[in-house]
N, C-alpha and C positions, 0 to 999 in steps of 0.2 A: 304169448306174444308181448314184446316189450312196447313201450310207449313210442308214438311218433315223435315226441318231443325228446330230442337227444342233447340239446344245448351245445352241440359241437359247432354250430354256426353262430353262436352269440357274439363272437368277436369279429364277425364279417368274413369268415372263411367258410369254404365248402369243400366237399370231397369230390374228386374225380374217380374214375375207375382206378383200381389198384392203389387205393389209399393215398393218392396224391392230393395235397391240400393247396388250394389257391384262393385268392380273394374272390368274393362274390361279384366284384366288378371286373374280373378277368375276362378278356375278349372271348375265351372259350365258353365261359358260363353265360355271357351275353348271347352267344350264338345258339347254344342248345336251349337256353331259356326262351328265346324268341321262337324256336321250333316248337317248344312245349306249348307256348301261347297259341301257335298256329294249330297244333293238334286239338287244343281245347275249342278253338273257333270252328274247326271242322266238326267236332262233336256236337256243337250248337247247331250247325247247319244240318247235320244228319238228323238231329232230334226234331228239327222243324219240318223236314222233308217228308212227303208222303209217297214219293215215287221210288220204287225199288231200284230203278236205274241209278238214282242219286245215292240212296243209302248204301247200296252195295259197293259202288265205286268209292264213296267217301270212307267207308270202313276199311277197305283194302288200302287206301292211301294213308289212313291213320296208322295202320299196322306197319307200313313202310317207314313212316316217320319215326317209329320206335327204333328201327334199325338205324336210321340216320342219327337220332339223338345219341344212341349208344356209341356210335363212332365219334361223334363230336365230343362226348364226355370222356374220351380216351386221348391222353397225350400222344403226340407223335412217337415219343420214345417207347410207348407201350403198345403200339398197334400190332406188331408182330405177335406179341403175347395174347392180345385180344383175339386175333384170328385163330391162333393155335388153340385158344380156349373154347373155340366153336362158335364164336360170334360172327355175324355177317357184316360186310361193308356194302355201301351203296355202289351199284354197278350200272353199266349201260342198260341192262335188263329192266332196271327200275324205271329209267327214263323211257324206254320203249313202251312199257305198259301205259304211261301217261300219254305218249304219242298216239297210241291206238285209241284211247278214249277221245282225244282231240279230234281224230279223223272221224270217229263215229258221230260226235256232235256236229262237226262241220258238214257232214253228209246230210244232216237234217235241215240245212239251210235256215239256220236261226236268223231271225230278223233283228237288225239293230241299225241304228242310224247315228253315226258319230259317237261322242262320248256318252257313256252310260251314267245315269243318275241313280245311285243305289236307293232301294226302298220300295220298289214296285210290289214285292211280296216279301213275307218274312224269310223265306228260304233264300230268295235272291239277295236280300240284305245281308243275311248271315254269310253267304258265300262271298260277298263283296268284302265283308269284314275279314274273312279268312284270306282273301286275296291280298289285301293291304298288309295283313300281318305276315303273310308269306314273303311279300317284297321286303319288309323290314328284316325278316330272318335271313333272306338272301343277302342283304347288305352287310349283316353281321358276319355271315359266313365268308363273304368276299374279303372283309377286313381281316378275318382270321387267316385266310389263305394268303393274302398280301403280306402279312407279317411272318410268313414261314411257319405257321403253327397248324396248317392243314395241308396234307399231302393229296387228298383225293378231291380233285376238282369236279368230279362227277356229281358231287353234292351240290355244287353251284348250278350245274346244268339241270339237276332234278328240281330244285327250287324255282329256277326260272321257268321251266316247263310247267310246273305245277301252278304258278301264279297265272299263266296264260289259260290253263285249263279251268281254273276257278272262275276266271272272267267269263269263259264260255259257258260254264255250268250256271252261273248266275243269269246269263242272258237266256239260256234254255229255261230256267225256272220262271223267268218273266214271261216267256212265250207260252209256257204251260202252267198257268196259275193254279190248276188243280194238283200240281206237284208239291205245293206248299207255299 
């Protein structure tokens, strides 16, 4: 196996799918980079959680984010090739999975009063970091979409729903301190 150090990014450029090179400051790189940060924040939340309810859902969401990042790392001109290559796109089914978890949490009548102050438990704090990171990723994806560089608006819906879900999960973790 070769070194992780390739030096191909030393001049401030990086590769997208299909060997397309762009600036590391390109809006597409900003978008998938923010989602990558979100994935790391979710990993932190999952690592602190002790409740299988959280860890299972968070891992599933992380795996869906890999699909989302792959799509974001592919230029519009290469999407058809990407799909023909067997890669998946974000679909309404991904959003529906999040909606089901939201309904499951809301059915538990989680208590909260007004605005939440992060930090009641380590897991709740990690989930709130993930939520705010998700909102930043959402803003980056919206900017990419508004510039005509993203066709699949389902990604925006997914990230919007995910940030709501992460807020609920954090409140659930506060209500169940034994969860982490």
